[in-house]
VOGUDREN-604749 format. One line per field, with one value per residue (C-alpha): residue number from 1; x, y, z. Coordinates in pm, 1 decimal. Layout:
# residues N
nr <- c(NUM:...)
u <- c(X:...)
v <- c(Y:...)
w <- c(Z:...)
//
This chain:
# residues 370
nr <- c(1:2:3:4:5:6:7:8:9:10:11:12:13:14:15:16:17:18:19:20:21:22:23:24:25:26:27:28:29:30:31:32:33:34:35:36:37:38:39:40:41:42:43:44:45:46:47:48:49:50:51:52:53:54:55:56:57:58:59:60:61:62:63:64:65:66:67:68:69:70:71:72:73:74:75:76:77:78:79:80:81:82:83:84:85:86:87:88:89:90:91:92:93:94:95:96:97:98:99:100:101:102:103:104:105:106:107:108:109:110:111:112:113:114:115:116:117:118:119:120:121:122:123:124:125:126:127:128:129:130:131:132:133:134:135:136:137:138:139:140:141:142:143:144:145:146:147:148:149:150:151:152:153:154:155:156:157:158:159:160:161:162:163:164:165:166:167:168:169:170:171:172:173:174:175:176:177:178:179:180:181:182:183:184:185:186:187:188:189:190:191:192:193:194:195:196:197:198:199:200:201:202:203:204:205:206:207:208:209:210:211:212:213:214:215:216:217:218:219:220:221:222:223:224:225:226:227:228:229:230:231:232:233:234:235:236:237:238:239:240:241:242:243:244:245:246:247:248:249:250:251:252:253:254:255:256:257:258:259:260:261:262:263:264:265:266:267:268:269:270:271:272:273:274:275:276:277:278:279:280:281:282:283:284:285:286:287:288:289:290:291:292:293:294:295:296:297:298:299:300:301:302:303:304:305:306:307:308:309:310:311:312:313:314:315:316:317:318:319:320:321:322:323:324:325:326:327:328:329:330:331:332:333:334:335:336:337:338:339:340:341:342:343:344:345:346:347:348:349:350:351:352:353:354:355:356:357:358:359:360:361:362:363:364:365:366:367:368:369:370)
u <- c(1873.1:2016.9:1845.5:1682.6:1586.5:1248.0:1193.5:837.1:792.3:443.0:405.6:157.3:-148.7:-443.0:-467.2:-79.5:-92.8:-168.3:54.1:340.3:300.6:298.9:636.6:823.3:621.2:857.6:1198.1:1412.0:1752.5:1636.7:1449.4:1263.0:1259.6:1051.4:1197.2:1015.8:866.3:546.3:355.8:-12.6:-205.7:-388.0:-48.2:-26.7:298.7:354.8:306.8:555.9:896.7:966.0:1304.9:1366.9:1098.1:1200.5:924.1:894.1:1176.5:1403.8:1203.5:1149.9:1533.6:1587.2:1344.8:1488.7:1847.9:1907.7:2024.7:1992.2:1825.0:1908.6:2221.6:2287.1:1998.9:2015.1:2345.2:2245.1:2031.4:2339.6:2136.0:2294.7:2057.2:1811.8:1473.9:1271.1:898.5:818.3:1027.5:984.6:1080.9:1381.5:1491.5:1424.5:1625.6:1915.6:2107.7:2034.9:2176.7:2469.8:2558.0:2521.9:2722.4:2444.6:2324.2:1973.9:1693.6:1361.7:1035.0:829.1:466.5:295.2:196.1:566.0:677.2:396.7:337.8:450.1:467.7:774.5:947.6:880.1:1139.5:973.8:913.4:1043.0:1203.6:1037.1:1272.3:1244.4:1380.2:1666.1:1790.9:1696.3:2033.8:2224.9:1980.4:2022.1:2378.2:2374.6:2094.5:2164.9:1829.0:1501.7:1216.9:921.8:555.2:475.2:641.7:468.2:633.6:964.8:902.5:840.9:1127.0:1355.7:1208.9:1262.5:1645.5:1670.7:1934.4:1768.4:2019.7:1934.1:1558.2:1360.7:1012.7:890.3:498.4:366.3:208.6:-117.3:-213.3:-385.1:-735.7:-930.2:-802.2:-1091.1:-1315.0:-1619.3:-1963.8:-2156.7:-2085.4:-2140.0:-2366.0:-2283.4:-2012.5:-1776.7:-1511.8:-1250.3:-986.9:-937.4:-1167.0:-938.0:-917.9:-689.2:-932.5:-1186.5:-1494.1:-1692.9:-1637.7:-1784.4:-2092.5:-2184.4:-2156.1:-2415.1:-2632.0:-2623.6:-2692.8:-2994.0:-3147.1:-3132.6:-3310.6:-3005.9:-3089.6:-2750.3:-2624.0:-2296.1:-2080.1:-1817.5:-1566.3:-1321.9:-1283.5:-1097.7:-1103.3:-1347.1:-1609.5:-1844.4:-1837.5:-1919.5:-2234.1:-2337.2:-2283.0:-2492.3:-2788.4:-3114.1:-2919.9:-3070.0:-2911.1:-2553.7:-2399.2:-2122.7:-1950.5:-1653.6:-1325.6:-1311.3:-1064.9:-876.5:-1073.0:-1392.9:-1273.1:-1198.9:-1514.8:-1704.9:-1516.0:-1556.0:-1909.0:-1877.0:-1980.2:-1666.5:-1432.0:-1422.9:-1114.4:-1205.7:-883.1:-747.0:-443.7:-518.9:-440.1:-146.0:-17.1:-43.9:-141.9:-201.2:117.5:-43.7:-353.5:-309.0:-686.5:-676.1:-462.1:-656.5:-986.1:-830.2:-719.5:-1087.7:-1185.3:-1331.4:-1296.8:-1168.6:-1328.1:-1038.1:-959.8:-663.4:-507.9:-563.0:-186.6:-286.2:-145.7:50.0:-261.8:-564.3:-578.7:-887.1:-1147.0:-903.7:-870.4:-1114.0:-1243.3:-1051.6:-1212.6:-1072.3:-1000.8:-1240.6:-1525.7:-1837.3:-2012.4:-1747.2:-1774.7:-2126.9:-2094.6:-1856.4:-2064.7:-2359.7:-2177.9:-2051.1:-2374.4:-2542.1:-2290.0:-2256.5:-2067.2:-1805.3:-1784.5:-1712.1:-1460.7:-1265.2:-1257.5:-1114.8:-841.2:-753.2:-716.0:-474.7:-273.3:-239.5:-145.7:122.4:287.8:200.7:174.2:279.6:550.4:716.9:720.6:847.6:1124.3:1235.4:1263.5:1465.5:1681.3:1724.5:1827.7:2060.9:2246.2:2283.3:2418.0:2689.4:2775.4:2831.5:3064.3:3252.5:3304.9:3436.5)
v <- c(1309.9:1235.3:1336.3:1066.1:1185.0:1038.9:1049.4:1050.9:1193.9:1321.4:1428.8:1289.1:1147.2:1153.8:765.6:730.6:983.1:734.9:414.4:660.1:824.9:495.2:388.8:638.3:675.1:469.8:640.7:768.3:817.9:909.3:1234.8:1205.1:1479.1:1444.1:1551.3:1501.5:1680.7:1814.1:1873.9:1823.9:2103.7:1911.2:1784.3:1871.2:2037.1:2003.1:1632.4:1591.7:1773.6:1902.3:1970.6:2065.5:2006.7:2014.1:2171.0:2294.9:2236.0:2148.8:1867.7:1748.5:1759.8:1569.2:1293.1:1229.2:1297.4:1311.4:1663.8:1787.9:2124.3:2211.0:2010.6:2273.7:2254.3:1878.9:1865.9:2130.7:1859.6:1671.6:1358.4:995.1:789.2:818.2:596.0:596.7:511.1:284.9:127.8:408.2:661.0:460.4:472.1:880.8:876.5:683.4:982.6:1177.4:931.9:885.5:1270.6:1284.6:981.8:825.1:469.1:401.8:191.9:133.6:21.6:-171.3:-171.6:-390.8:-229.5:-120.7:-484.7:-625.3:-346.4:-451.4:-84.9:-28.7:-305.4:-209.6:-263.4:-161.7:37.0:289.9:172.4:288.5:487.1:242.0:-44.5:176.6:256.9:-79.7:-258.2:47.1:61.5:-316.3:-242.6:59.8:23.6:-136.4:-269.4:-341.2:-366.6:-563.7:-509.6:-874.6:-1224.7:-1178.9:-864.3:-1007.4:-1323.0:-1111.7:-864.3:-1187.5:-1319.0:-1021.3:-1019.7:-830.0:-994.8:-1186.7:-1109.2:-747.3:-806.0:-785.7:-852.9:-569.6:-525.5:-198.5:-210.6:-38.5:155.1:-32.4:77.5:-190.4:-322.7:-559.8:-772.2:-631.2:-701.6:-757.3:-839.7:-511.7:-438.4:-391.9:-527.2:-259.4:-185.5:52.0:142.3:311.5:255.5:96.3:-238.7:-424.6:-370.3:-606.8:-406.7:-577.3:-890.0:-761.8:-595.3:-937.2:-1101.8:-855.6:-889.9:-1281.1:-1191.9:-1003.5:-1251.3:-1498.0:-1244.9:-1115.7:-757.9:-664.5:-308.6:-276.8:29.5:130.9:392.2:529.6:708.7:665.9:636.8:344.7:564.1:602.4:246.7:132.2:375.1:230.8:-132.8:-83.7:54.9:-104.4:-255.6:-139.7:-127.5:4.0:318.3:506.4:726.6:862.2:947.6:950.9:1088.4:829.8:901.4:854.2:533.1:424.8:519.1:345.8:21.4:16.2:-63.8:-292.1:-663.1:-750.0:-580.0:-734.2:-715.3:-868.0:-792.1:-904.4:-913.9:-625.1:-621.2:-414.6:-685.8:-456.4:-656.8:-590.3:-561.6:-541.2:-322.6:-117.2:-108.0:-491.2:-435.7:-168.7:-337.3:-634.9:-398.4:-314.3:-654.0:-672.2:-1006.6:-985.1:-1150.2:-1163.3:-1282.3:-1498.7:-1212.9:-962.3:-960.0:-1055.2:-1387.2:-1263.2:-1132.2:-1359.4:-1702.6:-1868.0:-1966.9:-1830.5:-1453.6:-1413.9:-1595.4:-1655.7:-1694.1:-1780.1:-1462.1:-1339.7:-1592.8:-1380.4:-1685.6:-1796.3:-1462.6:-1432.4:-1768.1:-1659.5:-1340.1:-1564.2:-1794.5:-1503.7:-1334.1:-1644.0:-1699.3:-1397.6:-1566.5:-1703.3:-1322.1:-1206.0:-1488.9:-1429.9:-1055.8:-1110.6:-1346.1:-1097.8:-815.7:-1052.9:-1127.4:-748.5:-652.3:-917.5:-914.8:-562.6:-298.3:19.9:138.8:-192.3:-224.1:122.3:37.2:-243.8:-10.7:236.2:-33.9:-177.5:183.3:243.5:-84.5:26.3:353.1:169.4:-79.6:189.7:366.7:78.3:24.3:372.3)
w <- c(1485.7:1169.5:833.9:610.4:272.4:170.7:-197.2:-342.2:-661.9:-566.3:-197.7:-131.7:-284.1:-46.3:-69.6:77.2:338.9:632.0:520.9:444.3:799.8:950.9:809.5:1005.3:1331.6:1523.9:1427.4:1722.5:1528.9:1166.7:1091.7:765.9:516.3:209.3:-140.3:-455.0:-767.9:-652.3:-355.6:-295.8:-193.0:103.4:246.2:642.0:636.2:1010.5:999.4:690.6:715.0:330.9:168.7:-182.5:-442.3:-781.1:-1017.2:-1360.1:-1606.7:-1344.4:-1216.3:-1588.3:-1625.4:-1313.9:-1403.7:-1744.8:-1724.5:-1332.3:-1307.8:-956.8:-961.7:-574.2:-502.6:-242.7:-71.4:-32.3:63.6:330.3:479.1:610.7:519.6:591.9:361.5:80.1:120.1:-203.0:-210.0:-487.0:-748.7:-990.9:-727.4:-656.5:-1022.1:-1010.2:-676.4:-797.0:-951.9:-656.0:-410.2:-629.6:-637.7:-295.2:-204.9:22.7:41.6:-99.0:-5.5:-197.4:-94.0:-343.8:-268.2:-520.1:-861.9:-905.1:-897.6:-1109.7:-1357.0:-1699.7:-1821.6:-1567.5:-1718.6:-2097.4:-2366.7:-2671.1:-2876.0:-2608.4:-2299.8:-1964.5:-1742.5:-1483.5:-1724.3:-1832.7:-1483.1:-1343.6:-1362.5:-1219.5:-932.1:-839.8:-835.7:-635.0:-392.6:-53.9:-10.0:-142.5:123.5:2.6:169.4:96.1:19.9:-339.0:-405.3:-309.2:-516.1:-826.1:-784.3:-767.8:-1067.4:-1252.8:-1165.2:-852.3:-603.9:-338.6:-70.4:-97.4:-83.3:271.9:347.3:596.7:569.8:701.9:1019.5:1131.3:1434.3:1736.9:1727.7:1941.2:2280.0:2335.9:2148.0:1950.8:2111.3:1800.4:1435.3:1284.8:995.0:624.6:386.8:297.7:27.4:76.7:-219.5:-540.0:-827.0:-1074.3:-1237.2:-995.2:-705.9:-885.6:-826.8:-1103.0:-918.1:-600.0:-796.7:-981.0:-628.6:-514.7:-800.2:-720.2:-364.9:-443.2:-680.3:-354.9:-135.5:52.4:189.2:353.5:296.0:82.0:122.9:-130.7:-13.3:-268.8:-618.9:-930.4:-1312.7:-1293.1:-1089.8:-1389.8:-1475.8:-1127.2:-1125.2:-1439.4:-1339.8:-999.3:-1185.3:-1058.3:-774.0:-431.9:-113.2:-232.5:-111.8:-281.9:-49.1:-250.9:-112.9:287.8:531.1:712.6:1025.2:835.6:703.6:1051.3:1182.1:904.2:931.1:1307.5:1265.7:942.4:950.8:686.0:444.8:97.3:-96.8:-438.9:-579.1:-947.2:-1154.3:-1373.2:-1765.3:-1709.9:-1480.2:-1201.7:-882.8:-485.3:-261.5:99.5:92.7:415.2:491.1:551.7:855.9:967.3:937.6:1138.8:1397.9:1443.4:1464.9:1133.0:933.6:578.8:301.3:44.9:-320.1:-356.9:-549.2:-270.6:-154.8:217.6:245.0:563.2:706.2:643.9:699.5:559.1:846.0:1110.4:1057.7:767.3:442.9:105.3:-235.7:-596.4:-750.4:-1015.2:-891.3:-810.2:-726.7:-459.3:-313.7:-279.5:-94.3:137.7:212.2:273.3:501.9:713.5:721.5:854.6:1137.4:1349.8:1630.0:1361.2:1228.6:1573.2:1632.9:1289.2:1372.2:1732.9:1599.5:1320.0:1583.6:1800.0:1461.3:1383.1:1720.8:1753.0:1408.2:1215.4:1514.6:1302.3:1580.3:1571.0:1191.7:1177.0:1425.7:1217.4:918.8:1084.7:1226.4:847.7:745.3:1011.5:941.4:584.9:697.0:925.0:653.1:388.4:644.5:746.5:348.8:284.8)
//
C-alpha cells in the first residue's frame, strides 16, 4: 500500500475519533499515517498509525512559519499525497505538502468554512486568511461534507472546479425495522452556541407547561455546560449524561424515540457542516427533528426521514416533538425510511472508497503533470 499523510493539528479530540475513522475504513490502496502537532492521551494508537508529531517550539515554528521540524522522518514515509482535515489544517499542511512535493487535498467539515475568525483581515489577519490564496492555488481538491459547505467556500472565492461534495458515511447499525418507537428525545453534541441548546431547553419548558412528560436526554459536554445546567433549573425529566464513548452513544440512540438537532448559526459565523450523529441515528432507525440550520439537508427530508423546523423557533420545535410523540406509527415509519436512505447513500465503506478514489485520481493527475 502507498502512504497517505493525514494532517490533523490535534490527533484526535474525542468528539472526532469516530467520524475520522470512518473516512478511511474502505481504503484498499492508501495507508493513512497521521501527522500533527499534538497527540491526545486517549488515542488508540493501534487504530491510528502515527507519523512525526511536531511538539514544543518546533511545532510553533511549523505553525507560524511553515518550518518542518522532521523533514527526514516525513520523507521516510514515502507518501504519495497529503490529506488535511479541516480548512485550518490545510493552511498548516500547505508548507509541508509543498516541501515534500506532494499533492494536497483538504476536507472542510463545516465550522472551518463558516467561522468568521478564520477569514479575519483586521486587526491581525488570521493565519488561515494569510495562506488562503496560496492554498487555493496549490491544493488539488477541496472535499466538502455538504452542499452548504461547498456553497460557502465558493462564495469566499475558492475555485468551484476544485470543490467536491462528499459526505462522511456511517456504519450500518440496523438491518431490520425497529419494532417500537423507542422512548426519550435525545440530543448528542458539544455544548457550544452552534448546537442551539437554548432553543431545545425553551421547547422543553413549553412542553412541560402543556403537560408533556416525555424524557429528554442530553449527551455531551463543552464550554456551555454550566449555562445549560442553570437553564434547566426546575425543569423535570431532563438527564445530563456528559461525554459518552461512541459505543455508549450508539446504545443510547438505539432506544431513543427521536434525535433533536436544534442547531443555529453562531455569532462567530460558525455553522454545522453535516453532524455525523444524524446519519448514525438514522442508521439505527431513529427519526431526526432538525432545524433548518442543522446542515442535514442531504439527509433529512421533512415528513419523510424526519421533521424540520425553523431555526431558533422553540415553539415550532415543541410542536414537532408533540407531533412525533402523538403518532408512534409515524415515528417508526420515518425511522425506517431514514435507515434505508443512510444504507443507500451514506454507507461508510462506500463513502470511504469514493474518498480514496478521489485521492488516487489526484495522485495520478499530479504524476502525469510532472
